[in-house]
C-alpha positions in Angstrom: -17.3 4.1 -10.2 -20.5 3.3 -8.1 -20.2 -0.7 -9.5 -16.5 -0.5 -8.7 -17.7 0.5 -4.9 -20.1 -2.1 -4.7 -18.2 -4.7 -6.0 -15.2 -3.9 -3.5 -17.9 -4.4 -0.9 -19.3 -7.1 -1.3 -15.5 -8.8 -1.5 -14.7 -7.0 1.7 -18.3 -8.7 3.0 -16.9 -12.0 2.1 -13.1 -11.5 3.0 -14.6 -10.4 6.6 -16.6 -13.2 7.1 -14.2 -15.8 6.1 -11.2 -14.4 7.6 -12.7 -13.6 11.1 -10.1 -12.9 13.5 -11.8 -14.0 17.0 -8.8 -13.3 19.8 -8.9 -15.2 22.9 -9.3 -13.7 26.3 -7.1 -15.0 29.0 -4.1 -16.8 28.1 -1.4 -19.2 30.6 1.9 -19.1 30.6 3.9 -21.3 28.9 7.6 -21.2 26.7 5.8 -21.8 22.9 8.3 -20.5 20.6 7.8 -22.0 17.2 4.7 -23.7 16.0 4.4 -25.6 13.0 1.6 -26.7 11.1 1.4 -30.6 10.4 -2.0 -31.6 11.3 -5.1 -32.7 8.7 -8.3 -31.4 8.0 -10.9 -31.1 5.8 -9.3 -28.2 3.3 -5.5 -28.7 2.4 -3.8 -26.2 3.6 0.4 -26.2 3.0 2.2 -26.6 5.2 4.0 -24.0 6.9 6.8 -22.8 9.8 6.4 -19.5 11.6 8.3 -18.1 14.6 6.5 -16.7 17.6 8.4 -14.3 20.4 9.5 -16.3 23.5 6.9 -14.5 26.0 5.4 -16.0 29.2 1.8 -16.4 27.9 1.3 -19.0 25.4 -0.4 -19.5 21.5 -3.8 -20.5 21.2 -5.3 -22.1 18.5 -9.2 -21.7 17.5 -10.9 -23.2 14.6 -14.4 -22.3 13.3 -16.2 -22.8 10.5 -18.0 -19.7 8.4 -21.5 -20.7 8.1 -22.3 -18.7 5.0 -19.5 -20.4 3.0 -19.0 -23.5 5.3 -15.0 -22.8 5.1 -12.9 -23.7 8.6 -10.9 -20.5 9.2 -8.1 -21.2 11.5 -6.4 -18.5 14.3 -3.2 -18.8 16.1 -2.9 -15.9 18.3 -0.2 -15.2 20.9 -1.3 -11.6 23.0 -0.6 -10.6 26.2 0.8 -7.6 28.1 4.6 -5.8 28.4 6.2 -3.4 29.6 5.3 -1.6 26.4 1.7 -2.6 26.8 -0.5 -4.9 24.6 0.7 -6.9 22.2 -0.6 -9.4 19.4 1.2 -11.9 17.0 -1.6 -13.7 14.3 -1.7 -16.1 12.0 -5.3 -17.2 10.0 -5.3 -19.5 7.2 -8.6 -21.0 5.3 -8.9 -22.1 1.8 -10.4 -19.6 -0.5 -14.1 -19.9 -0.9 -15.4 -21.0 -4.3 -17.8 -18.0 -4.7 -14.0 -15.6 -4.4 -11.7 -18.0 -6.7 -14.6 -17.6 -9.6 -14.5 -13.6 -8.8 -10.8 -13.5 -8.8 -10.5 -15.4 -12.0 -13.0 -13.4 -13.8 -11.5 -10.3 -12.7 -7.7 -11.0 -11.4 -7.4 -6.9 -10.3 -10.2 -8.4 -7.3 -7.1 -9.9 -5.7 -5.8 -6.9 -4.2 -9.3 -5.9 -3.5 -9.7 -9.3 -1.5 -6.3 -8.7 0.2 -7.3 -5.2 1.0 -10.3 -6.4 2.4 -8.9 -8.9 4.7 -6.1 -6.4 6.1 -8.6 -4.0 7.1 -11.3 -5.8 8.4 -9.0 -7.6 10.7 -6.6 -4.5 11.9 -9.9 -2.0 12.1 -11.7 -4.0 14.8 -8.6 -3.7 16.2 -8.6 0.3 16.2 -6.2 0.4 13.3 -6.4 3.6 11.0 -4.0 5.5 8.4 -3.3 2.1 6.6 -0.5 2.0 4.4 -0.7 -1.1 1.3 2.1 -2.6 -0.9 1.7 -5.5 -3.2 4.3 -8.0 -2.0 5.6 -11.4 -3.4 6.3 -14.5 -1.3 8.5 -17.0 -3.7 5.6 -16.8 -6.6 2.7 -16.8 -4.4 0.7 -12.7 -4.6 0.3 -11.0 -1.5 -0.2 -7.8 0.2 1.2 -5.8 3.3 -0.4 -3.2 5.4 0.7 -0.9 8.1 -1.6 0.6 9.9 -1.5 2.9 13.6 -3.8 1.9 16.5 -3.6 3.3 20.1 -4.3 6.6 18.7 -0.8 6.7 17.3 1.2 5.1 19.5 1.5 1.3 18.4 1.1 -0.1 14.7 -0.4 -3.4 13.2 1.8 -4.8 10.6 0.1 -8.0 8.4 1.0 -9.9 5.4 -1.7 -11.5 3.5 -0.9 -14.8 0.4 -2.9 -16.4 -1.9 -0.9 -19.8 -1.7 -2.6 -22.7 -3.6 -6.4 -21.8 -3.0 -5.4 -20.7 0.6 -5.8 -17.3 2.0 -2.9 -17.4 4.7 -2.3 -14.1 6.9 0.4 -13.1 9.4 0.1 -10.0 11.9 1.5 -8.6 14.5 1.3 -5.5 16.6 0.9 -3.8 19.7 1.4 -0.7 21.7 5.1 0.9 21.3 6.0 -2.8 19.9 9.6 -2.9 18.4 9.1 -2.7 14.5 12.5 -5.2 14.7 10.4 -7.7 16.2 7.2 -7.4 14.6 9.4 -7.4 11.0 11.7 -10.8 12.7 7.9 -12.4 13.3 7.0 -11.9 9.9 9.8 -12.8 8.2 10.0 -16.1 9.8 6.9 -17.2 7.4 8.3 -20.1 5.6 6.3 -23.2 3.6 7.6 -26.5 4.0 
């Protein structure tokens, strides 16, 4: 049991360091609705489409490099506030670090531990509690979905993470008093090209 706990903590540390969700501060007005990932980077991330909700705010893109693994991490964030309160729609993607690939190869069950660490790591930074996890698939790719409470139970964050061709892709949406249908529409709009 103690070994499993250490293994989980190690995986969680790797994932949190790799998939650091840094939300940008101010955003300007825009009509951005759909974003397509087509640009080439050092990593080979699968091309995908996702449809962000139409708001007066624009999608911000941040790129960082995890210095401990030299893995580029890209975040696409739409955040703002409406009559219900603050909201956020988020996509993060990065190549899986070699060390994590090795752990998953030696212990396939560790993939679900890694998924849970990613999902909790990003949401707890935003006050997430009471997580519920569900194993999912997108096409033939393994994934996990989580839902948690935020804003003292007045809001939720729902997230999905997939391992696709040696890459992690996470989509999240949530906010205070947010409409679950809007959240699901965003999450369900994720498509590989």
